[in-house]
C-alpha positions as a Markdown table, in Angstrom:
| # | Residue | x | y | z |
|---|---|---|---|---|
| 1 | Met | 217.4 | 35.3 | -108.8 |
| 2 | Asn | 213.9 | 34.0 | -109.8 |
| 3 | Arg | 211.7 | 33.8 | -106.9 |
| 4 | Ser | 210.6 | 30.3 | -107.8 |
| 5 | Val | 214.2 | 29.2 | -107.4 |
| 6 | Ala | 215.0 | 31.6 | -104.1 |
| 7 | Thr | 212.2 | 30.5 | -101.9 |
| 8 | Pro | 213.3 | 26.7 | -101.5 |
| 9 | Leu | 216.7 | 27.8 | -101.3 |
| 10 | Met | 215.8 | 30.2 | -98.4 |
| 11 | Leu | 213.5 | 27.6 | -96.8 |
| 12 | Ala | 216.6 | 25.1 | -96.9 |
| 13 | Ser | 219.1 | 27.5 | -95.9 |
| 14 | Pro | 218.8 | 26.9 | -92.2 |
| 15 | Gly | 218.8 | 23.5 | -92.1 |
| 16 | Ala | 221.8 | 23.4 | -94.3 |
| 17 | Val | 223.6 | 25.9 | -92.3 |
| 18 | Leu | 222.8 | 23.6 | -89.0 |
| 19 | Phe | 223.9 | 20.8 | -90.8 |
| 20 | Ala | 227.3 | 22.0 | -92.0 |
| 21 | Gly | 228.0 | 23.5 | -88.7 |
| 22 | Leu | 227.2 | 20.3 | -86.5 |
| 23 | Val | 228.3 | 17.7 | -89.0 |
| 24 | Ile | 230.4 | 18.9 | -92.2 |
| 25 | Val | 232.8 | 21.3 | -90.4 |
| 26 | Pro | 233.5 | 18.8 | -87.2 |
| 27 | Leu | 234.3 | 16.3 | -89.8 |
| 28 | Val | 236.6 | 18.5 | -91.9 |
| 29 | Leu | 238.4 | 19.6 | -88.9 |
| 30 | Thr | 238.6 | 16.0 | -87.6 |
| 31 | Leu | 240.2 | 15.0 | -91.0 |
| 32 | Ile | 242.5 | 17.9 | -90.8 |
| 33 | Leu | 243.6 | 17.0 | -87.2 |
| 34 | Ser | 244.6 | 13.4 | -88.4 |
| 35 | Phe | 247.2 | 14.2 | -90.6 |
| 36 | Leu | 249.1 | 16.4 | -88.1 |
| 37 | Ala | 252.2 | 15.2 | -86.3 |
| 38 | Tyr | 252.3 | 14.3 | -82.8 |
| 39 | Asp | 255.1 | 14.1 | -80.3 |
| 40 | His | 254.7 | 12.8 | -76.7 |
| 41 | Gly | 256.8 | 15.4 | -75.2 |
| 42 | Thr | 256.0 | 18.6 | -77.1 |
| 43 | Gly | 252.2 | 17.7 | -78.2 |
| 44 | Ile | 250.7 | 18.4 | -81.6 |
| 45 | Lys | 253.1 | 19.8 | -84.3 |
| 46 | Asp | 252.4 | 21.9 | -87.0 |
| 47 | Ser | 253.3 | 19.5 | -89.9 |
| 48 | Trp | 251.6 | 17.1 | -91.9 |
| 49 | Thr | 252.1 | 13.0 | -92.0 |
| 50 | Leu | 250.5 | 9.9 | -92.7 |
| 51 | Ala | 252.2 | 8.0 | -90.0 |
| 52 | His | 248.9 | 7.8 | -87.7 |
| 53 | Tyr | 247.1 | 6.1 | -90.7 |
| 54 | Met | 249.9 | 3.8 | -91.5 |
| 55 | His | 250.4 | 3.0 | -87.5 |
| 56 | Val | 246.8 | 2.0 | -87.2 |
| 57 | Leu | 246.5 | 0.0 | -90.8 |
| 58 | Ser | 249.8 | -2.0 | -89.7 |
| 59 | Asp | 249.0 | -2.8 | -86.1 |
| 60 | Ser | 247.3 | -5.9 | -85.2 |
| 61 | Tyr | 245.8 | -4.2 | -82.0 |
| 62 | Tyr | 244.1 | -1.5 | -83.8 |
| 63 | Leu | 242.7 | -4.2 | -86.8 |
| 64 | Gly | 241.6 | -6.5 | -84.2 |
| 65 | Ile | 239.4 | -3.8 | -82.6 |
| 66 | Phe | 238.0 | -2.6 | -85.8 |
| 67 | Trp | 237.1 | -6.4 | -86.5 |
| 68 | Arg | 235.3 | -6.7 | -83.4 |
| 69 | Thr | 233.4 | -3.4 | -83.7 |
| 70 | Leu | 232.3 | -4.7 | -87.3 |
| 71 | Arg | 231.5 | -8.0 | -86.3 |
| 72 | Leu | 229.5 | -7.3 | -83.1 |
| 73 | Ala | 227.7 | -4.5 | -85.3 |
| 74 | Ala | 226.8 | -6.9 | -88.0 |
| 75 | Leu | 225.8 | -9.6 | -85.4 |
| 76 | Thr | 223.6 | -7.1 | -83.6 |
| 77 | Thr | 221.8 | -6.0 | -86.9 |
| 78 | Leu | 221.1 | -9.8 | -87.8 |
| 79 | Ile | 219.6 | -10.6 | -84.5 |
| 80 | Cys | 217.6 | -7.2 | -84.5 |
| 81 | Ala | 216.4 | -8.0 | -88.1 |
| 82 | Leu | 215.6 | -11.6 | -86.8 |
| 83 | Ile | 213.5 | -10.7 | -84.0 |
| 84 | Gly | 212.4 | -7.1 | -85.1 |
| 85 | Ala | 210.6 | -8.2 | -88.3 |
| 86 | Pro | 208.4 | -10.8 | -86.8 |
| 87 | Glu | 207.6 | -8.2 | -84.2 |
| 88 | Ala | 206.8 | -5.6 | -86.7 |
| 89 | Tyr | 204.4 | -7.9 | -88.8 |
| 90 | Thr | 202.7 | -9.0 | -85.4 |
| 91 | Leu | 202.4 | -5.5 | -84.5 |
| 92 | Ser | 200.9 | -4.5 | -88.2 |
| 93 | Arg | 198.3 | -7.0 | -87.6 |
| 94 | Met | 197.0 | -5.9 | -84.2 |
| 95 | Arg | 194.0 | -4.0 | -83.8 |
| 96 | Ser | 193.4 | -0.7 | -81.7 |
| 97 | Pro | 194.1 | -0.2 | -78.5 |
| 98 | Trp | 196.4 | -3.4 | -78.3 |
| 99 | Arg | 198.6 | -1.8 | -81.1 |
| 100 | Ser | 199.0 | 1.4 | -79.4 |
| 101 | Val | 200.1 | -0.6 | -76.4 |
| 102 | Phe | 202.6 | -2.6 | -77.7 |
| 103 | Leu | 203.8 | 0.3 | -79.6 |
| 104 | Leu | 204.3 | 2.2 | -76.4 |
| 105 | Val | 206.0 | -0.8 | -75.5 |
| 106 | Ile | 208.4 | -0.9 | -78.0 |
| 107 | Ile | 209.3 | 2.5 | -78.2 |
| 108 | Gly | 209.1 | 3.2 | -74.1 |
| 109 | Pro | 212.9 | 2.1 | -73.6 |
| 110 | Leu | 214.1 | 4.8 | -75.6 |
| 111 | Leu | 212.9 | 7.2 | -73.1 |
| 112 | Val | 215.6 | 5.9 | -70.6 |
| 113 | Ser | 218.8 | 6.8 | -71.0 |
| 114 | Val | 221.3 | 4.2 | -72.8 |
| 115 | Val | 223.4 | 4.7 | -69.7 |
| 116 | Val | 220.8 | 3.7 | -67.1 |
| 117 | Arg | 219.9 | 0.7 | -69.4 |
| 118 | Ala | 223.4 | -0.5 | -69.4 |
| 119 | Phe | 224.0 | -0.1 | -65.9 |
| 120 | Gly | 220.9 | -2.3 | -65.5 |
| 121 | Trp | 222.2 | -5.0 | -67.6 |
| 122 | Ser | 225.5 | -5.0 | -65.6 |
| 123 | Met | 223.5 | -5.7 | -62.5 |
| 124 | Leu | 221.4 | -8.4 | -64.4 |
| 125 | Leu | 224.4 | -10.0 | -65.9 |
| 126 | Gly | 226.9 | -9.9 | -63.0 |
| 127 | Ser | 228.2 | -12.8 | -61.3 |
| 128 | Thr | 225.6 | -12.3 | -58.5 |
| 129 | Gly | 223.0 | -11.1 | -61.1 |
| 130 | Leu | 219.5 | -12.3 | -61.7 |
| 131 | Val | 220.5 | -14.7 | -64.5 |
| 132 | Asn | 223.3 | -16.6 | -62.6 |
| 133 | Ala | 221.0 | -16.5 | -59.5 |
| 134 | Ala | 218.5 | -18.0 | -61.8 |
| 135 | Leu | 220.9 | -20.7 | -63.0 |
| 136 | Ala | 222.3 | -21.5 | -59.4 |
| 137 | Ala | 218.2 | -22.0 | -58.8 |
| 138 | Val | 218.1 | -24.7 | -61.2 |
| 139 | Gly | 221.3 | -26.3 | -60.1 |
| 140 | Leu | 223.5 | -24.9 | -62.9 |
| 141 | Ser | 226.8 | -23.5 | -62.5 |
| 142 | Pro | 227.3 | -19.7 | -62.9 |
| 143 | Val | 228.5 | -18.2 | -66.2 |
| 144 | Arg | 230.6 | -15.4 | -66.9 |
| 145 | Leu | 228.6 | -13.0 | -69.0 |
| 146 | Leu | 229.7 | -9.4 | -67.8 |
| 147 | Tyr | 232.8 | -8.0 | -69.6 |
| 148 | Thr | 232.3 | -10.2 | -72.6 |
| 149 | Glu | 231.2 | -9.7 | -76.1 |
| 150 | Thr | 227.9 | -11.4 | -75.2 |
| 151 | Ala | 226.9 | -9.0 | -72.6 |
| 152 | Ile | 227.8 | -6.1 | -75.4 |
| 153 | Val | 225.6 | -8.0 | -78.1 |
| 154 | Ile | 222.6 | -8.4 | -75.7 |
| 155 | Ala | 222.8 | -4.6 | -74.4 |
| 156 | Leu | 222.8 | -3.6 | -78.0 |
| 157 | Val | 220.1 | -5.6 | -79.4 |
| 158 | His | 217.8 | -4.3 | -76.4 |
| 159 | Val | 218.7 | -0.6 | -77.5 |
| 160 | Met | 218.7 | -0.8 | -80.9 |
| 161 | Leu | 215.7 | -3.1 | -81.5 |
| 162 | Pro | 213.0 | -0.4 | -81.7 |
| 163 | Phe | 215.2 | 1.2 | -84.7 |
| 164 | Met | 214.4 | -2.1 | -86.6 |
| 165 | Val | 210.9 | -2.3 | -85.5 |
| 166 | Ile | 209.5 | 1.5 | -86.7 |
| 167 | Pro | 210.9 | 1.0 | -90.3 |
| 168 | Val | 209.8 | -2.2 | -91.0 |
| 169 | Trp | 206.3 | -1.7 | -89.3 |
| 170 | Thr | 206.1 | 1.6 | -91.2 |
| 171 | Ala | 206.6 | -0.1 | -94.4 |
| 172 | Leu | 204.1 | -2.8 | -93.6 |
| 173 | Gln | 201.4 | 0.0 | -93.1 |
| 174 | Lys | 201.9 | 0.8 | -96.8 |
| 175 | Leu | 201.1 | -2.8 | -97.8 |
| 176 | Asp | 197.6 | -3.7 | -98.8 |
| 177 | Pro | 196.6 | -6.8 | -96.7 |
| 178 | Met | 194.4 | -7.9 | -99.6 |
| 179 | Val | 197.5 | -8.7 | -101.4 |
| 180 | Glu | 198.5 | -11.3 | -98.8 |
| 181 | Ala | 195.1 | -12.4 | -98.8 |
| 182 | Ala | 195.1 | -13.0 | -102.5 |
| 183 | Ala | 198.0 | -14.9 | -102.4 |
| 184 | Trp | 196.3 | -17.3 | -99.8 |
| 185 | Thr | 193.2 | -17.2 | -102.3 |
| 186 | Leu | 195.5 | -18.4 | -105.1 |
| 187 | Gly | 196.7 | -21.5 | -103.3 |
| 188 | Ala | 199.8 | -20.1 | -101.5 |
| 189 | Ser | 200.8 | -21.1 | -98.1 |
| 190 | Arg | 201.1 | -18.6 | -95.3 |
| 191 | Phe | 204.8 | -19.0 | -95.3 |
| 192 | Ser | 205.0 | -18.6 | -99.3 |
| 193 | Ala | 202.8 | -15.6 | -99.3 |
| 194 | Leu | 204.9 | -14.2 | -96.5 |
| 195 | Arg | 208.2 | -14.9 | -98.1 |
| 196 | Arg | 207.2 | -14.3 | -101.7 |
| 197 | Val | 204.7 | -11.3 | -101.3 |
| 198 | Val | 205.3 | -9.6 | -98.1 |
| 199 | Met | 209.0 | -9.6 | -97.7 |
| 200 | Pro | 209.9 | -7.9 | -101.0 |
| 201 | Gln | 207.4 | -5.3 | -100.1 |
| 202 | Val | 209.1 | -4.4 | -96.7 |
| 203 | Ser | 212.6 | -5.1 | -98.0 |
| 204 | Met | 213.2 | -1.3 | -98.1 |
| 205 | Gly | 212.1 | -0.8 | -94.3 |
| 206 | Leu | 214.4 | -3.9 | -93.6 |
| 207 | Leu | 217.2 | -2.1 | -95.2 |
| 208 | Ser | 216.7 | 1.2 | -93.3 |
| 209 | Gly | 216.2 | -0.5 | -90.0 |
| 210 | Ser | 219.5 | -2.2 | -90.5 |
| 211 | Leu | 221.6 | 0.8 | -92.0 |
| 212 | Ile | 220.4 | 2.5 | -88.7 |
| 213 | Val | 221.2 | -0.5 | -86.3 |
| 214 | Phe | 224.5 | -1.1 | -87.8 |
| 215 | Gly | 225.7 | 2.5 | -87.8 |
| 216 | Leu | 224.4 | 3.2 | -84.4 |
| 217 | Ser | 226.2 | -0.2 | -83.0 |
| 218 | Ala | 229.3 | 0.2 | -84.6 |
| 219 | Ser | 229.7 | 3.8 | -83.1 |
| 220 | Ala | 228.3 | 2.8 | -79.8 |
| 221 | Phe | 230.3 | 3.9 | -76.7 |
| 222 | Ala | 228.5 | 3.9 | -73.5 |
| 223 | Ile | 227.4 | -0.3 | -73.6 |
| 224 | Pro | 231.0 | -1.1 | -74.5 |
| 225 | Gly | 232.6 | 1.1 | -72.2 |
| 226 | Leu | 230.3 | -0.3 | -69.1 |
| 227 | Leu | 229.7 | -3.7 | -70.4 |
| 228 | Gly | 232.8 | -4.7 | -72.4 |
| 229 | Gly | 235.2 | -3.6 | -69.7 |
| 230 | Arg | 238.6 | -1.7 | -70.3 |
| 231 | Arg | 240.2 | -5.0 | -72.0 |
| 232 | Leu | 237.3 | -5.5 | -74.6 |
| 233 | Lys | 237.3 | -2.2 | -76.6 |
| 234 | Met | 235.5 | -1.0 | -79.5 |
| 235 | Ala | 236.2 | 1.7 | -81.8 |
| 236 | Ala | 234.3 | 4.2 | -80.1 |
| 237 | Thr | 236.1 | 3.7 | -76.9 |
| 238 | Leu | 239.4 | 3.6 | -78.6 |
| 239 | Val | 239.0 | 6.7 | -79.8 |
| 240 | Tyr | 238.0 | 7.9 | -76.4 |
| 241 | Asp | 241.0 | 6.6 | -74.7 |
| 242 | Glu | 243.5 | 8.2 | -77.3 |
| 243 | Tyr | 241.7 | 11.5 | -76.9 |
| 244 | Met | 241.3 | 11.4 | -73.1 |
| 245 | His | 243.8 | 9.2 | -71.5 |
| 246 | Glu | 247.0 | 9.3 | -74.3 |
| 247 | Leu | 245.9 | 12.7 | -75.2 |
| 248 | Asn | 247.0 | 11.7 | -78.9 |
| 249 | Trp | 244.2 | 13.6 | -80.7 |
| 250 | Pro | 245.9 | 13.2 | -84.1 |
| 251 | Leu | 245.8 | 9.4 | -83.8 |
| 252 | Gly | 242.5 | 9.5 | -82.3 |
| 253 | Ala | 241.0 | 11.3 | -85.3 |
| 254 | Ala | 242.9 | 9.0 | -87.7 |
| 255 | Ile | 240.8 | 6.2 | -85.8 |
| 256 | Ala | 237.8 | 8.0 | -86.1 |
| 257 | Ile | 238.2 | 8.6 | -89.8 |
| 258 | Leu | 239.0 | 5.1 | -90.7 |
| 259 | Val | 236.2 | 3.7 | -88.5 |
| 260 | Leu | 233.6 | 6.4 | -90.3 |
| 261 | Val | 235.0 | 5.4 | -93.8 |
| 262 | Ala | 234.7 | 1.4 | -93.2 |
| 263 | Asn | 231.0 | 2.2 | -92.1 |
| 264 | Leu | 230.3 | 3.9 | -95.0 |
| 265 | Val | 231.6 | 1.5 | -97.6 |
| 266 | Ile | 229.9 | -1.4 | -95.7 |
| 267 | Met | 226.5 | 0.4 | -95.5 |
| 268 | Leu | 226.8 | 1.7 | -99.2 |
| 269 | Ala | 227.6 | -1.8 | -100.4 |
| 270 | Tyr | 224.8 | -3.3 | -98.3 |
| 271 | Asn | 222.3 | -0.4 | -99.7 |
| 272 | Arg | 223.1 | -1.3 | -103.1 |
| 273 | Ala | 222.9 | -5.2 | -102.9 |
| 274 | Val | 219.5 | -4.9 | -101.2 |
| 275 | Glu | 218.2 | -2.3 | -103.6 |
| 276 | Ala | 219.2 | -4.3 | -106.6 |
| 277 | Arg | 217.7 | -7.5 | -105.2 |
| 278 | Ala | 214.7 | -5.6 | -104.7 |
| 279 | Arg | 214.1 | -4.2 | -108.0 |
| 280 | Arg | 214.7 | -7.8 | -109.4 |
| 281 | Met | 212.2 | -9.3 | -107.4 |
| 282 | Leu | 209.6 | -6.5 | -107.6 |
| 283 | Gly | 210.3 | -5.8 | -111.2 |
């Protein structure tokens, strides 16, 4: 083999082997497991079936959990975009040392375990937590926040926000500030310059952040498990229950594969739509 071809292959082979061992092989094994028959008396059988997929796709219980998972993930992504994009824009306009300080504030929560942060939100949103105590202090009646979709979204936004801010901020770092200043000079308002000059330039950063946030939110386990309770399930907690409580591994594998396919379809469609819009706007 030519050395110019062999060298890149040798350099890429360790990463490729690691990716195959940690991602491809488990996915293939999960896919195979999802087609195996299962009997509650004898366990997994050495025969192939589509019954698990048909059962999931025809049961309103599972479809409702899928819809809740995708809906909360989309809502989390939207809120993170609405908060993270202005936050990243403000961060890009800061000067040192304030930029470093606020960047540390943004990424600092990533150093704390998701489980710890979920427990923190459970104490804040509980019936005797800080939120209801503040409402009682101003004469308002307490509200039920814990074990609701609202609690899940609040905690997911808190956890996922850095994954939206960092890509948008990175895209803004590549934008020449003089371009925006030129728009002001030509008579554009600050809002028009932001909408027609800055936003098209950072659309790829916003796309990256949205894909990361949506994927992580749809597959989140700790936050829905701790803040959603046993009744308010999402896809990851449903897969966990099938594996660990029901011991129906093939059904859990089928649910995991269906969630993965749904996420990929939504993310690829969103990616294509945003890239097409960006090409039209940027030429």
